[in-house]
NUDREN-461275 format. One record per residue: residue number from 1; residue in one letter; x, y, z of N, C-alpha, C, O, CB in turn. Coordinates in nm, 3 decimals, padded with zeros to 5 digits. Glycine has a CB too. Layout:
N
- NUM,A,X,Y,Z,X,Y,Z,X,Y,Z,X,Y,Z,X,Y,Z
...
END
This chain:
83
- 1,X,11.389,-01.069,-09.881,11.339,-01.185,-09.939,11.174,-01.213,-09.949,11.110,-01.211,-09.844,11.402,-01.289,-09.864
- 2,X,11.108,-01.239,-10.075,10.966,-01.240,-10.064,10.920,-01.386,-10.119,10.931,-01.418,-10.238,10.901,-01.112,-10.149
- 3,X,10.868,-01.469,-10.018,10.832,-01.604,-10.021,10.911,-01.697,-09.982,11.031,-01.670,-09.974,10.803,-01.638,-10.125
- 4,X,10.866,-01.823,-09.948,10.944,-01.930,-09.899,11.048,-01.986,-10.008,11.162,-02.022,-09.978,10.848,-02.039,-09.851
- 5,X,10.995,-01.988,-10.135,11.092,-02.020,-10.226,11.217,-01.941,-10.216,11.326,-02.000,-10.214,11.038,-02.007,-10.350
- 6,X,11.209,-01.812,-10.210,11.330,-01.708,-10.211,11.420,-01.762,-10.102,11.529,-01.816,-10.123,11.285,-01.542,-10.177
- 7,X,11.357,-01.740,-09.971,11.413,-01.773,-09.866,11.487,-01.904,-09.849,11.598,-01.906,-09.795,11.329,-01.759,-09.786
- 8,X,11.424,-02.019,-09.894,11.493,-02.151,-09.901,11.605,-02.149,-09.983,11.701,-02.214,-09.942,11.408,-02.255,-09.946
- 9,X,11.620,-02.076,-10.115,11.726,-02.077,-10.190,11.818,-01.975,-10.139,11.937,-01.993,-10.163,11.692,-02.061,-10.324
- 10,X,11.783,-01.873,-10.073,11.900,-01.802,-10.018,11.946,-01.835,-09.913,12.067,-01.816,-09.894,11.889,-01.688,-10.003
- 11,X,11.861,-01.897,-09.803,11.964,-01.945,-09.680,12.035,-02.094,-09.685,12.135,-02.135,-09.625,11.877,-01.946,-09.538
- 12,X,11.942,-02.164,-09.782,12.002,-02.311,-09.787,12.043,-02.362,-09.899,12.083,-02.478,-09.910,11.920,-02.404,-09.745
- 13,X,12.033,-02.271,-09.999,12.057,-02.313,-10.158,11.988,-02.451,-10.203,12.046,-02.534,-10.272,12.224,-02.333,-10.189
- 14,X,11.848,-02.465,-10.151,11.786,-02.563,-10.204,11.662,-02.524,-10.231,11.633,-02.419,-10.173,11.791,-02.669,-10.134
- 15,X,11.561,-02.579,-10.313,11.404,-02.546,-10.314,11.322,-02.584,-10.172,11.338,-02.666,-10.082,11.333,-02.638,-10.442
- 16,X,11.255,-02.510,-10.194,11.178,-02.514,-10.052,11.095,-02.668,-10.035,11.047,-02.692,-09.924,11.053,-02.371,-10.048
- 17,X,11.082,-02.743,-10.116,11.032,-02.875,-10.143,11.136,-02.980,-10.055,11.096,-03.087,-10.009,11.032,-02.903,-10.317
- 18,X,11.236,-02.944,-10.044,11.350,-03.004,-09.999,11.417,-02.962,-09.866,11.524,-03.004,-09.823,11.437,-02.989,-10.096
- 19,X,11.331,-02.868,-09.807,11.356,-02.826,-09.668,11.326,-02.942,-09.578,11.235,-03.023,-09.595,11.271,-02.702,-09.629
- 20,X,11.422,-02.939,-09.469,11.390,-03.056,-09.360,11.293,-02.966,-09.263,11.257,-02.850,-09.279,11.549,-03.128,-09.268
- 21,X,11.262,-03.058,-09.157,11.156,-02.981,-09.046,11.214,-02.886,-09.003,11.161,-02.775,-09.011,11.106,-03.052,-08.923
- 22,X,11.355,-02.905,-08.937,11.447,-02.786,-08.856,11.433,-02.646,-08.960,11.394,-02.535,-08.924,11.645,-02.843,-08.838
- 23,X,11.468,-02.680,-09.077,11.499,-02.563,-09.152,11.355,-02.481,-09.194,11.345,-02.358,-09.191,11.588,-02.611,-09.286
- 24,X,11.258,-02.564,-09.228,11.129,-02.489,-09.230,11.077,-02.410,-09.115,11.026,-02.298,-09.119,11.033,-02.577,-09.255
- 25,X,11.099,-02.489,-09.009,11.060,-02.391,-08.882,11.150,-02.286,-08.856,11.100,-02.186,-08.804,11.051,-02.465,-08.750
- 26,X,11.301,-02.287,-08.885,11.350,-02.177,-08.877,11.317,-02.057,-08.967,11.315,-01.943,-08.921,11.459,-02.203,-08.878
- 27,X,11.288,-02.087,-09.107,11.230,-01.986,-09.162,11.097,-01.944,-09.144,11.058,-01.837,-09.191,11.245,-01.999,-09.267
- 28,X,11.023,-02.019,-09.080,10.891,-01.958,-09.021,10.906,-01.890,-08.916,10.818,-01.806,-08.896,10.794,-02.047,-08.987
- 29,X,11.004,-01.899,-08.829,11.041,-01.813,-08.701,11.069,-01.698,-08.758,11.016,-01.605,-08.696,11.162,-01.859,-08.609
- 30,X,11.145,-01.656,-08.873,11.175,-01.507,-08.926,11.060,-01.423,-08.934,11.059,-01.305,-08.900,11.236,-01.505,-09.066
- 31,X,10.954,-01.490,-08.984,10.824,-01.406,-09.016,10.796,-01.290,-08.925,10.780,-01.178,-08.972,10.698,-01.494,-09.009
- 32,X,10.792,-01.308,-08.825,10.778,-01.202,-08.690,10.857,-01.097,-08.702,10.808,-00.985,-08.710,10.816,-01.259,-08.549
- 33,X,10.972,-01.115,-08.704,11.061,-00.979,-08.735,11.206,-01.046,-08.795,11.292,-01.111,-08.736,11.093,-00.872,-08.571
- 34,X,11.197,-01.008,-08.921,11.304,-01.097,-09.000,11.456,-01.029,-08.965,11.558,-01.098,-08.966,11.269,-01.094,-09.184
- 35,X,11.457,-00.919,-08.943,11.618,-00.853,-08.927,11.614,-00.880,-08.770,11.729,-00.898,-08.731,11.649,-00.653,-08.979
- 36,X,11.555,-00.886,-08.703,11.590,-00.914,-08.555,11.615,-01.073,-08.525,11.694,-01.113,-08.440,11.464,-00.859,-08.459
- 37,X,11.539,-01.153,-08.604,11.566,-01.303,-08.582,11.692,-01.363,-08.686,11.732,-01.480,-08.687,11.415,-01.389,-08.615
- 38,X,11.738,-01.265,-08.762,11.832,-01.317,-08.864,11.945,-01.404,-08.822,12.025,-01.373,-08.734,11.890,-01.208,-08.932
- 39,X,11.947,-01.535,-08.902,12.047,-01.597,-08.861,12.192,-01.566,-08.878,12.284,-01.643,-08.850,12.026,-01.694,-08.899
- 40,X,12.205,-01.434,-08.933,12.337,-01.377,-08.938,12.371,-01.273,-08.835,12.483,-01.221,-08.834,12.356,-01.322,-09.065
- 41,X,12.273,-01.240,-08.743,12.281,-01.128,-08.657,12.313,-01.192,-08.491,12.356,-01.306,-08.474,12.128,-01.037,-08.675
- 42,X,12.291,-01.124,-08.408,12.340,-01.141,-08.276,12.226,-01.214,-08.187,12.257,-01.251,-08.074,12.381,-00.998,-08.217
- 43,X,12.084,-01.239,-08.240,11.994,-01.268,-08.175,11.963,-01.446,-08.204,11.850,-01.484,-08.231,11.888,-01.162,-08.211
- 44,X,12.052,-01.518,-08.196,12.069,-01.640,-08.233,11.986,-01.727,-08.127,11.924,-01.826,-08.166,12.218,-01.669,-08.243
- 45,X,11.985,-01.692,-08.005,11.925,-01.755,-07.893,11.772,-01.710,-07.918,11.686,-01.798,-07.917,11.994,-01.707,-07.744
- 46,X,11.746,-01.612,-07.934,11.592,-01.577,-07.967,11.536,-01.646,-08.090,11.425,-01.699,-08.092,11.573,-01.420,-07.994
- 47,X,11.627,-01.642,-08.199,11.582,-01.715,-08.309,11.562,-01.891,-08.290,11.484,-01.955,-08.360,11.689,-01.678,-08.419
- 48,X,11.641,-01.947,-08.190,11.618,-02.076,-08.170,11.506,-02.095,-08.072,11.448,-02.203,-08.081,11.738,-02.139,-08.130
- 49,X,11.463,-02.006,-07.974,11.331,-01.997,-07.931,11.232,-01.997,-07.997,11.142,-02.076,-07.971,11.313,-01.916,-07.875
- 50,X,11.221,-01.900,-08.111,11.122,-01.910,-08.190,11.097,-02.042,-08.275,10.989,-02.096,-08.300,11.134,-01.806,-08.264
- 51,X,11.195,-02.072,-08.304,11.201,-02.207,-08.414,11.139,-02.324,-08.311,11.058,-02.405,-08.355,11.394,-02.256,-08.478
- 52,X,11.182,-02.327,-08.170,11.108,-02.424,-08.084,10.975,-02.417,-08.066,10.907,-02.519,-08.052,11.152,-02.424,-07.968
- 53,X,10.916,-02.274,-08.064,10.764,-02.247,-08.056,10.715,-02.282,-08.203,10.600,-02.326,-08.212,10.725,-02.079,-08.011
- 54,X,10.779,-02.271,-08.299,10.713,-02.303,-08.431,10.682,-02.477,-08.435,10.577,-02.536,-08.462,10.825,-02.250,-08.566
- 55,X,10.817,-02.532,-08.397,10.808,-02.685,-08.375,10.705,-02.733,-08.299,10.626,-02.816,-08.344,10.919,-02.736,-08.314
- 56,X,10.696,-02.681,-08.174,10.566,-02.715,-08.082,10.451,-02.709,-08.154,10.383,-02.810,-08.167,10.543,-02.621,-07.962
- 57,X,10.415,-02.588,-08.212,10.296,-02.560,-08.276,10.265,-02.700,-08.387,10.166,-02.772,-08.397,10.317,-02.404,-08.355
- 58,X,10.387,-02.701,-08.455,10.376,-02.812,-08.575,10.320,-02.938,-08.507,10.221,-03.001,-08.543,10.531,-02.851,-08.653
- 59,X,10.409,-02.967,-08.389,10.367,-03.097,-08.326,10.206,-03.090,-08.255,10.137,-03.191,-08.244,10.487,-03.133,-08.204
- 60,X,10.177,-03.005,-08.226,10.050,-02.990,-08.133,09.926,-02.980,-08.238,09.812,-03.008,-08.204,10.059,-02.842,-08.025
- 61,X,09.956,-02.940,-08.358,09.860,-02.950,-08.482,09.883,-03.070,-08.547,09.806,-03.086,-08.642,09.876,-02.837,-08.586
- 62,X,09.963,-03.160,-08.530,09.963,-03.298,-08.593,10.029,-03.294,-08.711,10.019,-03.393,-08.784,09.831,-03.354,-08.619
- 63,X,10.117,-03.173,-08.756,10.209,-03.191,-08.881,10.333,-03.276,-08.883,10.385,-03.324,-08.984,10.255,-03.066,-08.919
- 64,X,10.382,-03.290,-08.733,10.481,-03.373,-08.708,10.451,-03.447,-08.573,10.386,-03.403,-08.478,10.609,-03.298,-08.709
- 65,X,10.513,-03.569,-08.588,10.499,-03.661,-08.440,10.607,-03.602,-08.346,10.687,-03.516,-08.383,10.534,-03.845,-08.460
- 66,X,10.603,-03.668,-08.192,10.672,-03.631,-08.093,10.827,-03.663,-08.138,10.913,-03.582,-08.103,10.619,-03.700,-07.965
- 67,X,10.860,-03.763,-08.205,11.008,-03.791,-08.241,11.058,-03.697,-08.350,11.177,-03.663,-08.354,11.027,-03.942,-08.291
- 68,X,10.979,-03.661,-08.428,11.023,-03.558,-08.543,11.046,-03.431,-08.444,11.159,-03.383,-08.446,10.893,-03.528,-08.680
- 69,X,10.972,-03.386,-08.379,10.989,-03.279,-08.293,11.119,-03.283,-08.210,11.198,-03.188,-08.209,10.875,-03.275,-08.207
- 70,X,11.136,-03.391,-08.144,11.256,-03.392,-08.080,11.382,-03.358,-08.137,11.476,-03.294,-08.091,11.269,-03.498,-08.036
- 71,X,11.365,-03.416,-08.253,11.486,-03.437,-08.346,11.539,-03.294,-08.379,11.645,-03.238,-08.352,11.446,-03.521,-08.488
- 72,X,11.421,-03.253,-08.450,11.433,-03.103,-08.514,11.467,-03.022,-08.403,11.558,-02.941,-08.420,11.293,-03.041,-08.586
- 73,X,11.405,-03.027,-08.278,11.459,-02.934,-08.162,11.603,-02.938,-08.139,11.655,-02.838,-08.092,11.398,-02.969,-08.029
- 74,X,11.665,-03.027,-08.163,11.794,-03.081,-08.117,11.902,-03.009,-08.242,12.019,-02.984,-08.210,11.788,-03.274,-08.113
- 75,X,11.866,-02.988,-08.340,11.949,-02.961,-08.461,11.983,-02.817,-08.465,11.895,-02.731,-08.465,11.878,-03.001,-08.591
- 76,X,12.114,-02.789,-08.469,12.156,-02.640,-08.498,12.148,-02.604,-08.636,12.240,-02.612,-08.718,12.298,-02.610,-08.455
- 77,X,12.011,-02.557,-08.660,11.970,-02.518,-08.784,12.053,-02.391,-08.828,12.077,-02.380,-08.948,11.819,-02.494,-08.781
- 78,X,12.095,-02.304,-08.748,12.188,-02.179,-08.785,12.305,-02.214,-08.846,12.353,-02.146,-08.936,12.230,-02.098,-08.669
- 79,X,12.368,-02.338,-08.796,12.486,-02.396,-08.847,12.484,-02.433,-08.995,12.582,-02.437,-09.069,12.516,-02.511,-08.769
- 80,X,12.352,-02.461,-09.028,12.317,-02.505,-09.173,12.313,-02.378,-09.288,12.316,-02.398,-09.409,12.162,-02.580,-09.166
- 81,X,12.306,-02.269,-09.236,12.267,-02.165,-09.321,12.397,-02.123,-09.387,12.505,-02.124,-09.328,12.193,-02.049,-09.244
- 82,X,12.379,-02.083,-09.520,12.507,-02.058,-09.578,12.514,-01.900,-09.596,12.426,-01.814,-09.599,12.526,-02.140,-09.718
- 83,X,12.634,-01.897,-09.605,12.657,-01.721,-09.609,12.682,-01.664,-09.767,12.700,-01.544,-09.786,12.817,-01.672,-09.509
END
């Protein structure tokens, strides 16, 4: 997939502007190694770890607050991915 719009449509069947914080963080997590961290693969714990890293960076840089961080961290984003 090329671009956030294509990834958003492919994984969540919605435009990028409608992504939630947890969904955005998951897609950003895929950038380092897309096939390794694929939500369809076996490395879900590693994907969730990377999602947490992205969320921490978003919080630390002021893009989200502590409450948003905590809520997004607890969401099972992989379960939201469509086949």
